[in-house]
N, C-alpha and C positions, 0 to 999 in steps of 0.2 A: 236513369237507372238507379233504384234505390240501393243504398249500401247497407248491408247488414251490421248491426251493432257488435262491436267487438267485445266479446264476453270477458276476455282476459283482462281488458282495461277495468271492468267492474270489479273483477276479482283482485286487481291490484290496488284499487282504491277502498275495497271492503274494510281492511283493518282500521283505516282512518275513520270511516263512517261508524263502524263499531265503537271504537274509542269515544267518538263525539257523542253517540247514542247514550253510552254508559256514564260518561262523566258529566254531561250537560243536559240531554234531553230527558232521560228518566229521572234524575233528581229534581229537574225543574217542574216536571208533572207531578211528582210526588209532593213537592211544596204546594203547588196549586190546589192539589186535593187535600193537603192537610189544612190549607187556609179556609176550607169550606167545613172544617170540623172543629170541635172543642177537644183539646187534648192537653194532658199535663202529666207530671211525674206520678207513676203507679195507678193511672186511671185509664180507662177505655177511651176510644175514639167515638164521638157522637156527631152525626151530621147535623149542621146548624145553617147551612146555606151561606148567604152572604152576612151573616150576622157578625162576623169578625170584622169585616170591612165597615159595617156601621159603627162598630164599637171604637176602632181607631179614628174615624171621622168625627166622632163625638167626643174624643179625648182632647183636652187643651194641650197636653204635653206633646201629642203627635203634631198639632199645628204650630207649636213653638219649634219643634225640631224640624219640621218642614221649612219654615221661615228662616232658621239659622242654616239649614242645608243651602237654600237658595242663596242667601247672601254670601256664604263662605265660598260656594262653587263658582259664583259669578266674580267674586274678587280674586280668587286664585287663578281661574282660567284666563281672565282679560290681562291681569298684571303679569302672569307668565308670558302670554302672547306678545305684549308689548316689550317686556324685557328681552324675550328670547329674540324677537325680530330685531331689536337694537343690536344685541350681541351678534347675530348673524351677519348683519351689515358691517359691523366693525371689524370682525374676523376676515370676512370676505375681502375687505379693503386692505387688509395686512395689519398685523400687530407684531411687536418684537416678541422673539423667543415663542413662535407660535405653538409648538408642541408642548412647552411647559404651560402657557397660557390655556391652552385646550385641556391639558390634564387638570388644572385648577378649576375650570369651570365645570367639568364633568365629574369632579371629586364627590360631591354631595350625593349623587346618584349611585355611587359605589358604597355608600355607607347604609347600614341596616336603619330602617325606619325607628325601630325601638332605641338603638344607640343615638340617633340624630335627636330624637324628641327629649330623651334624658339629658342629653348634652345642653340643649336649649333650656330645658327646664333649670338646670343648674345655673347657667348663665344669666337666666332672667329671674333667679330668686330674688323676691323683693328685700330679703335681709342681707344675703351675702354675694348674690350674682353680679359677676363683673359688668355685664351690660347694664343690668338694672340699677346698679349704683352709679355707672357713668352717666347715665340718662338723668338720673336725680342731680348729680354734681352740676351737669350743664344747664339746669334750670327747667328740666321738662316735666319735673315732678316725679312722685313715686309710681312706677309701672306695677301696680299690684294686680296682676291678672287673676289671681287665686280669688279675689274678692269681686271685682268688677267683671260682670259678663261680657261688656263690649271689649274691654281689653283683652279678655280670655279669647274671644273669637278673633281678634286681630293678630295675637300671637300664634293661634292656630293657623291662620291663613299665611302668616309669614314662614312658618315652619314648613307648611305645604309647597309653598312656592320655593323656598330654598332647596327643598329636597327633590322636587320634580322638574324645576326649570331646565336642567340639562336635556331632559327627554324632548321638551318643547324646542329647545335650542337646536338640537341635533337634526329634527325634521326641517326646520326652517334654514338651517345653515346648508343642508344638503340640497334643499330646493333653490337656494341662493347660488351655489356652485354650480348648479345644472344651467344656469343662465348664461349664454355665450358672452364672453367678454368683447366680441365683436359689435355687439349691440350697444355696449357703454362707449367704445371707441368712436362709433358712428355718432352717437349723441353728443359726445365731446367735441367733435369736429363741427357739429351743427351748433355750437355754443351753449349746450345744456348745462345748467349748474348742477352741482351734487344733489340738491333738493328736488329739481325737476326730473333728474334721472331717477331718484328713488320713487317720486310720485308717478311718473309715465312709465318706468320700465320695471323696477324692482317690485313694487307693490301689485300690479296687475299680474306679473308672471308668477308670484308668489301665491296668489289666491289659492291654487289646489293644495299646496303645502300647508297654508293657514287653515284652510278647512279641514284637512285630515288631522292636523294637531289638535284643534278644537274639538273634533269628534272623539278623539282618544282621550283628552284630558277631561272633557265633560263627563263621559262614562266612569273614568277612574275617580274623578273628584267626588262624584255623587254618592260614592260608596266610601266616603272618608270615615275613617274610623280610628285608626292608631293614634293619630295626633291628638284627638279629643280624649280618648280613653286614658291615654298615658299622662296626659297633662291635666285634664281637670275631672275626668270621668263623668262630664256632663254638668258639674257643679259650676257655681254655688246654686243650690236648689233648683237643679235640672234645667238651669237658664242657657247653658251652652250644648246641650244636646243636639246631635244631628240624627238623621234618620237611621243610620247604622247602629248608633249607640241606642237608640230607642228600641231598635229591634232587639238588640243583645240584652237590654234590661227585661223587655217582655218575656223573651224565651228562656234566659238562664237565671235571672233573678226572681221573677214572678212565676215562672214555669207555665206561662200561657203559650203554648206552641202554636195554637192556631192564629192567635192575634200576631204573633212574630212572623209566621209564614205569610200572612195577609199584608204585613209592612213590607216584607221582602218583594212581594208582587208589585205593590205600589211603588217601590224603589226601581224595579225593572221596567215598568211602564213609564215611570218618570224619566229614566235616563233614556229609554228609547224615544220618547218624544222630544226630548232635548236634541238628541242627535240626529234625529229624522229630517229636521229643518236643514242641517249643514249637509247631510247626504243627498238631499234633493237639490240643493245649490250646487253641489260637485257634480251631480249627475246632469244637471241642466246645462252647466259649463262645458263639460265634457262633450255632450251631445251637439252643443252649439259650436265647439271647436274643431270636432273631428266628424261631425255629421252622422 
C-alpha cells in the first residue's frame, strides 16, 4: 500500500530550503551568469560567452596564483592532518592537566584571523620581530618573507596551519575517542606494541574521520585569502598571490567583474574536484562496511 507524502513535513523544511536558495543558489547562478558577460564600474553588461574563461587561462598571473594555491593547500592540509592525528593520539592516551592542555590547543581557533595574522606579522618582522630575530640569532639567517616569495608562502602556510589546526584536531580526537578501549585492551593482551596498535587499530578506524577532515580543510584552504592579503597582499610582484587574491584584484582593483566571476567559478569547480575524490572514498568505505 502506497503511503501519501506528508505535506506538513515539506512545509516544515520549506524555510530552510528558501534560505539556502536565497543565500547560495541564486547568488551562485548570478555569478555564473556574470562570468559569461563583460561588466565593470559604470558600464552595462555585454554577453561574451566563454571569453572571460579564455582570458584567465591565458593570464600568467592566474597560473601563478593557481600553482601557489595548489602548493599552499597541500602543505596546509597534510601538515594539519599529521599534526592533528599526532595530537589526537597523545590526548587520547592521556596528558597532564587535560582541560588546560585542551584549551591551549584550541586557543588559536578562538582568535580572529585578522588578529592572528597581524600578530604573526609583528613577531616575524625582519627588523624587530621576536621570532625573526631569534631565528637569525640561532644561525638560520634572516627570514625576510616580505622580499622572498618562497619564505612568504612558507609563513602563510604556517599561519594557516596554526589557526586551523584545532578544527582538524577536534575531528580526529572525536574519532579517536569513539574507538572502544576494549579493542586496545585485547591488542595489549595479544602482545601488540603501541606502534602496532596505532597501525592496525587506530589508523584504519580513523579513516572516516580523516577523510571528513580532509574534505572540510581542502574546501576551506582552497579559498585562502586573509593570510595572504594581510601579510603580503600577493607581493612581491604578485609572486605570492593565490586564487582568492587574484579574484579580489580582478574584481575590485581592475573592476573586471566578468573575469572575477569566472575565477570564482573556477575555484568552485577546483574545490569540488579536490573534495570529490575523498567523498567517493568515504562513500565506498561506508558501503563496504555497512552494505
